[in-house]
DSSP file (Angstrom, degrees, kcal/mol; ACC not computed):
  #  RESIDUE AA STRUCTURE BP1 BP2  ACC     N-H-->O    O-->H-N    N-H-->O    O-->H-N    TCO  KAPPA ALPHA  PHI   PSI    X-CA   Y-CA   Z-CA
    1    1 A M              0   0    0      0, 0.0     2,-0.3     0, 0.0     0, 0.0   0.000 360.0 360.0 360.0 138.8   44.9   31.0   94.3
    2    2 A S        -     0   0    0      1,-0.0     2,-0.3     0, 0.0     0, 0.0  -0.629 360.0-161.4 -90.3 147.9   46.8   27.7   94.9
    3    3 A K        -     0   0    0     -2,-0.3     2,-0.1     0, 0.0     3,-0.1  -0.883  19.6-115.9-123.5 156.4   50.4   27.5   96.3
    4    4 A I        -     0   0    0     -2,-0.3     5,-0.1     1,-0.1     2,-0.0  -0.460  55.7 -76.1 -82.2 166.1   53.1   24.9   96.2
    5    5 A K     >  -     0   0    0     -2,-0.1     4,-2.0     1,-0.1     3,-0.3  -0.316  37.3-119.0 -65.6 149.3   54.2   23.5   99.6
    6    6 A E  H  > S+     0   0    0      1,-0.3     4,-2.2     2,-0.2     5,-0.1   0.833 115.2  54.4 -59.5 -37.7   56.4   25.7  101.8
    7    7 A E  H  > S+     0   0    0      2,-0.2     4,-2.2     1,-0.2    -1,-0.3   0.906 110.1  47.0 -62.3 -45.6   59.2   23.1  101.7
    8    8 A Q  H  > S+     0   0    0     -3,-0.3     4,-2.0     2,-0.2    -2,-0.2   0.836 110.3  53.4 -72.1 -29.1   59.1   23.1   97.8
    9    9 A L  H  X S+     0   0    0     -4,-2.0     4,-2.9     2,-0.2     5,-0.2   0.936 109.0  49.0 -65.2 -47.9   59.1   26.9   97.7
   10   10 A K  H  X S+     0   0    0     -4,-2.2     4,-2.5     1,-0.2    -2,-0.2   0.905 111.3  48.7 -58.1 -45.9   62.2   26.9  100.0
   11   11 A E  H  X S+     0   0    0     -4,-2.2     4,-2.0     2,-0.2    -1,-0.2   0.892 113.0  47.1 -62.3 -42.6   64.0   24.4   97.8
   12   12 A L  H  X S+     0   0    0     -4,-2.0     4,-2.0     2,-0.2    -2,-0.2   0.907 113.2  49.2 -69.2 -42.4   63.2   26.3   94.6
   13   13 A Q  H  X S+     0   0    0     -4,-2.9     4,-2.8     2,-0.2    -2,-0.2   0.909 111.3  49.8 -58.8 -46.0   64.3   29.7   96.3
   14   14 A D  H  X S+     0   0    0     -4,-2.5     4,-2.8     1,-0.2     5,-0.2   0.935 110.8  50.3 -62.4 -46.6   67.6   28.1   97.5
   15   15 A Q  H  X S+     0   0    0     -4,-2.0     4,-1.9     2,-0.2    -1,-0.2   0.919 110.9  45.9 -61.7 -46.0   68.3   26.8   94.1
   16   16 A V  H  X S+     0   0    0     -4,-2.0     4,-2.6     2,-0.2    -1,-0.2   0.891 112.2  53.3 -63.3 -41.8   67.7   30.0   92.3
   17   17 A N  H  X S+     0   0    0     -4,-2.8     4,-2.4     1,-0.2    -2,-0.2   0.896 108.2  51.1 -63.4 -37.9   69.8   31.9   95.0
   18   18 A S  H  X S+     0   0    0     -4,-2.8     4,-2.2     2,-0.2    -1,-0.2   0.891 109.7  48.5 -64.6 -39.2   72.6   29.4   94.4
   19   19 A I  H  X S+     0   0    0     -4,-1.9     4,-2.3    -5,-0.2     5,-0.2   0.952 112.7  48.1 -66.2 -47.9   72.5   30.0   90.7
   20   20 A N  H  X S+     0   0    0     -4,-2.6     4,-2.3     1,-0.2    -2,-0.2   0.875 110.5  51.2 -59.2 -39.9   72.6   33.7   91.2
   21   21 A Q  H  X S+     0   0    0     -4,-2.4     4,-2.4     1,-0.2    -1,-0.2   0.907 110.7  50.8 -64.0 -41.7   75.5   33.5   93.6
   22   22 A N  H  X S+     0   0    0     -4,-2.2     4,-1.8     1,-0.2    -2,-0.2   0.875 110.4  47.2 -65.2 -38.0   77.4   31.4   91.1
   23   23 A Q  H  X S+     0   0    0     -4,-2.3     4,-2.2     2,-0.2    -1,-0.2   0.888 110.0  52.8 -69.2 -38.3   76.8   33.9   88.3
   24   24 A L  H  X S+     0   0    0     -4,-2.3     4,-2.6    -5,-0.2     5,-0.2   0.953 109.9  50.4 -57.4 -47.8   77.9   36.8   90.5
   25   25 A K  H  X S+     0   0    0     -4,-2.4     4,-2.4     1,-0.2    -2,-0.2   0.863 109.0  49.5 -56.2 -40.0   81.1   34.8   91.3
   26   26 A I  H  X S+     0   0    0     -4,-1.8     4,-2.4     2,-0.2    -1,-0.2   0.860 109.3  54.3 -66.5 -38.0   81.8   34.2   87.6
   27   27 A G  H  X S+     0   0    0     -4,-2.2     4,-2.2     2,-0.2    -2,-0.2   0.931 109.5  46.6 -60.5 -48.8   81.2   37.9   87.0
   28   28 A N  H  X S+     0   0    0     -4,-2.6     4,-2.5     1,-0.2    -2,-0.2   0.918 110.3  51.9 -61.9 -43.7   83.8   38.8   89.6
   29   29 A L  H  X S+     0   0    0     -4,-2.4     4,-2.9     1,-0.2    -1,-0.2   0.907 109.2  50.9 -61.8 -41.0   86.3   36.3   88.2
   30   30 A E  H  X S+     0   0    0     -4,-2.4     4,-2.3     2,-0.2    -1,-0.2   0.883 109.6  50.5 -63.6 -35.8   85.9   37.8   84.7
   31   31 A S  H  X S+     0   0    0     -4,-2.2     4,-2.0     2,-0.2    -2,-0.2   0.900 111.6  48.0 -68.6 -39.6   86.5   41.3   86.0
   32   32 A Q  H  X S+     0   0    0     -4,-2.5     4,-2.8     2,-0.2    -2,-0.2   0.914 111.6  50.4 -64.4 -42.8   89.6   40.1   87.8
   33   33 A K  H  X S+     0   0    0     -4,-2.9     4,-2.2     1,-0.2    -2,-0.2   0.893 108.1  51.9 -62.7 -37.0   90.8   38.3   84.7
   34   34 A H  H  X S+     0   0    0     -4,-2.3     4,-2.4     1,-0.2    -1,-0.2   0.949 111.2  48.2 -62.5 -45.0   90.3   41.5   82.6
   35   35 A T  H  X S+     0   0    0     -4,-2.0     4,-2.7     1,-0.2    -2,-0.2   0.900 111.9  49.3 -62.3 -41.7   92.3   43.5   85.1
   36   36 A L  H  X S+     0   0    0     -4,-2.8     4,-2.9     2,-0.2    -1,-0.2   0.898 110.3  50.0 -66.5 -35.9   95.2   40.8   85.1
   37   37 A I  H  X S+     0   0    0     -4,-2.2     4,-2.3     2,-0.2    -2,-0.2   0.949 111.9  49.0 -69.8 -46.4   95.3   40.7   81.3
   38   38 A H  H  X S+     0   0    0     -4,-2.4     4,-2.3     1,-0.2    -2,-0.2   0.918 111.7  48.4 -52.3 -47.1   95.5   44.5   81.3
   39   39 A N  H  X S+     0   0    0     -4,-2.7     4,-2.3     1,-0.2    -2,-0.2   0.923 108.6  54.6 -62.4 -43.4   98.3   44.5   83.9
   40   40 A G  H  X S+     0   0    0     -4,-2.9     4,-1.9     2,-0.2    -2,-0.2   0.908 107.7  49.7 -58.9 -44.8  100.1   41.8   81.9
   41   41 A V  H  X S+     0   0    0     -4,-2.3     4,-2.4     1,-0.2    -1,-0.2   0.940 111.2  49.1 -51.3 -53.0  100.1   44.1   78.8
   42   42 A E  H  X S+     0   0    0     -4,-2.3     4,-2.1     1,-0.2    -2,-0.2   0.868 109.1  51.8 -65.0 -37.3  101.4   47.0   80.8
   43   43 A L  H  X S+     0   0    0     -4,-2.3     4,-2.1     2,-0.2    -1,-0.2   0.876 109.5  51.0 -69.9 -31.7  104.2   44.8   82.3
   44   44 A Q  H  X S+     0   0    0     -4,-1.9     4,-2.5     2,-0.2    -2,-0.2   0.910 109.9  49.6 -68.1 -43.0  105.2   43.8   78.7
   45   45 A N  H  X S+     0   0    0     -4,-2.4     4,-2.1     2,-0.2    -2,-0.2   0.900 110.7  48.7 -61.8 -40.1  105.3   47.3   77.7
   46   46 A Q  H  X S+     0   0    0     -4,-2.1     4,-2.2     2,-0.2    -2,-0.2   0.929 113.0  49.3 -64.4 -45.1  107.5   48.3   80.7
   47   47 A L  H  X S+     0   0    0     -4,-2.1     4,-2.9     1,-0.2     5,-0.2   0.926 108.9  52.5 -58.6 -47.1  109.8   45.3   79.8
   48   48 A R  H  X S+     0   0    0     -4,-2.5     4,-2.2     1,-0.2    -1,-0.2   0.902 108.7  50.2 -60.8 -42.4  110.0   46.4   76.2
   49   49 A T  H  X S+     0   0    0     -4,-2.1     4,-2.2     2,-0.2    -1,-0.2   0.888 111.1  48.8 -63.2 -40.3  111.0   50.0   77.3
   50   50 A I  H  X S+     0   0    0     -4,-2.2     4,-2.5     2,-0.2    -2,-0.2   0.929 111.8  48.9 -64.8 -44.7  113.8   48.6   79.6
   51   51 A Q  H  X S+     0   0    0     -4,-2.9     4,-2.1     1,-0.2    -2,-0.2   0.864 109.3  52.6 -66.8 -34.3  115.0   46.3   76.7
   52   52 A N  H  X S+     0   0    0     -4,-2.2     4,-2.2    -5,-0.2    -1,-0.2   0.942 111.5  47.0 -64.2 -46.4  115.1   49.3   74.3
   53   53 A T  H  X S+     0   0    0     -4,-2.2     4,-1.6     1,-0.2    -2,-0.2   0.929 112.9  47.9 -61.5 -45.3  117.2   51.3   76.8
   54   54 A L  H  X S+     0   0    0     -4,-2.5     4,-3.2     1,-0.2     5,-0.4   0.883 110.9  52.1 -62.5 -40.4  119.6   48.5   77.4
   55   55 A E  H  X S+     0   0    0     -4,-2.1     4,-2.2     1,-0.2    -1,-0.2   0.884 106.5  53.6 -69.5 -32.4  119.9   48.0   73.6
   56   56 A E  H  < S+     0   0    0     -4,-2.2    -1,-0.2     1,-0.2    -2,-0.2   0.878 117.8  36.6 -65.2 -36.3  120.7   51.6   73.1
   57   57 A E  H  < S+     0   0    0     -4,-1.6    -2,-0.2    -5,-0.2    -1,-0.2   0.847 134.1  20.8 -86.3 -33.4  123.5   51.4   75.7
   58   58 A Y  H  < S-     0   0    0     -4,-3.2    -3,-0.2     1,-0.3    -2,-0.2   0.542  96.5-133.3-113.4 -10.9  124.9   47.9   75.0
   59   59 A G     <  -     0   0    0     -4,-2.2     2,-0.6    -5,-0.4    -1,-0.3  -0.449  65.2 -15.7  83.1-165.0  123.8   47.1   71.4
   60   60 A K  S    S+     0   0    0     13,-0.1    13,-2.1    -2,-0.1     2,-0.3  -0.629  88.0 146.2 -76.5 116.3  122.2   43.8   70.5
   61   61 A V  E     -A   72   0A   0     -2,-0.6     2,-0.5    11,-0.3    11,-0.2  -0.969  48.0-127.7-143.4 157.0  123.0   41.5   73.4
   62   62 A T  E     -A   71   0A   0      9,-2.7     9,-2.6    -2,-0.3     2,-0.4  -0.947  30.2-152.0-107.2 140.4  121.5   38.6   75.4
   63   63 A I  E     -A   70   0A   0     -2,-0.5     2,-0.7     7,-0.2     7,-0.2  -0.924  13.7-136.9-115.7 131.7  121.4   39.2   79.1
   64   64 A N     >  -     0   0    0      5,-3.3     4,-2.9    -2,-0.4     3,-0.2  -0.819  16.7-157.5 -81.3 118.0  121.5   36.6   81.9
   65   65 A I  T  4 S+     0   0    0     -2,-0.7    -1,-0.2     1,-0.2     5,-0.0   0.712  86.9  55.1 -78.2 -16.4  118.8   38.0   84.2
   66   66 A S  T  4 S+     0   0    0      1,-0.1    -1,-0.2     3,-0.1    -2,-0.0   0.895 125.7  15.9 -79.5 -35.7  120.3   36.1   87.1
   67   67 A T  T  4 S-     0   0    0     -3,-0.2    -2,-0.2     2,-0.2     3,-0.1   0.681  92.3-124.5-109.5 -23.5  123.8   37.4   86.9
   68   68 A G     <  +     0   0    0     -4,-2.9    -3,-0.1     1,-0.3     2,-0.1   0.321  62.2 139.5  92.1 -10.7  123.7   40.5   84.7
   69   69 A E        -     0   0    0     -5,-0.2    -5,-3.3    -6,-0.1     2,-0.3  -0.411  32.5-165.6 -73.1 146.7  126.3   39.1   82.4
   70   70 A Y  E     -A   63   0A   0     -7,-0.2     2,-0.4    -3,-0.1    -7,-0.2  -0.927  14.4-156.6-133.9 160.9  125.7   39.7   78.7
   71   71 A Q  E     -A   62   0A   0     -9,-2.6    -9,-2.7    -2,-0.3     2,-0.1  -0.990  29.4-108.3-135.5 139.1  126.9   38.5   75.4
   72   72 A E  E     -A   61   0A   0     -2,-0.4     2,-0.7   -11,-0.2   -11,-0.3  -0.391  30.5-128.9 -64.7 142.9  126.8   40.2   72.0
   73   73 A V        -     0   0    0    -13,-2.1     2,-0.4    -2,-0.1   -13,-0.1  -0.841  16.8-137.8 -96.1 120.7  124.4   38.7   69.6
   74   74 A S        -     0   0    0     -2,-0.7     2,-0.9     1,-0.1   -13,-0.0  -0.595  14.1-134.3 -80.8 129.8  126.0   37.9   66.2
   75   75 A E        -     0   0    0     -2,-0.4     2,-0.3   -15,-0.1    -1,-0.1  -0.719  21.2-152.4 -80.5 107.7  123.7   39.0   63.3
   76   76 A E        -     0   0    0     -2,-0.9     2,-0.4     1,-0.0    -1,-0.0  -0.628  15.7-119.3 -81.1 138.3  123.8   36.1   61.0
   77   77 A V        -     0   0    0     -2,-0.3     2,-0.3     1,-0.1    -1,-0.0  -0.675  31.8-113.1 -79.2 132.7  123.2   36.9   57.2
   78   78 A D    >   -     0   0    0     -2,-0.4     3,-1.8     1,-0.1    -1,-0.1  -0.509  17.8-142.9 -69.8 123.3  120.1   35.1   55.9
   79   79 A A  T 3  S+     0   0    0     -2,-0.3    -1,-0.1     1,-0.3    -2,-0.0   0.720  97.7  59.4 -67.7 -18.4  121.2   32.5   53.3
   80   80 A D  T 3         0   0    0      1,-0.2    -1,-0.3     0, 0.0    -2,-0.1   0.594 360.0 360.0 -82.0 -10.9  118.1   33.2   51.1
   81   81 A S    <         0   0    0     -3,-1.8    -1,-0.2     0, 0.0    -2,-0.2   0.512 360.0 360.0 -81.6 360.0  119.0   36.9   50.7
């Protein structure tokens, strides 16, 4: 059976290994992305819970997250109603 040159085989193996490493890295990044998206959703849910608790205590307000000051939100009547 005939063989390619040793140098050509090494080059071919190196290239295939590089492709495999690249695909592995992409898989790892996609896994990290999935985890971050899931964490982001959980953080949004926690924020919503805090907002609901604050609304129960203070009513409809806007809160300055730097100072803690808040202002009541005036509920405007929709002109189309």
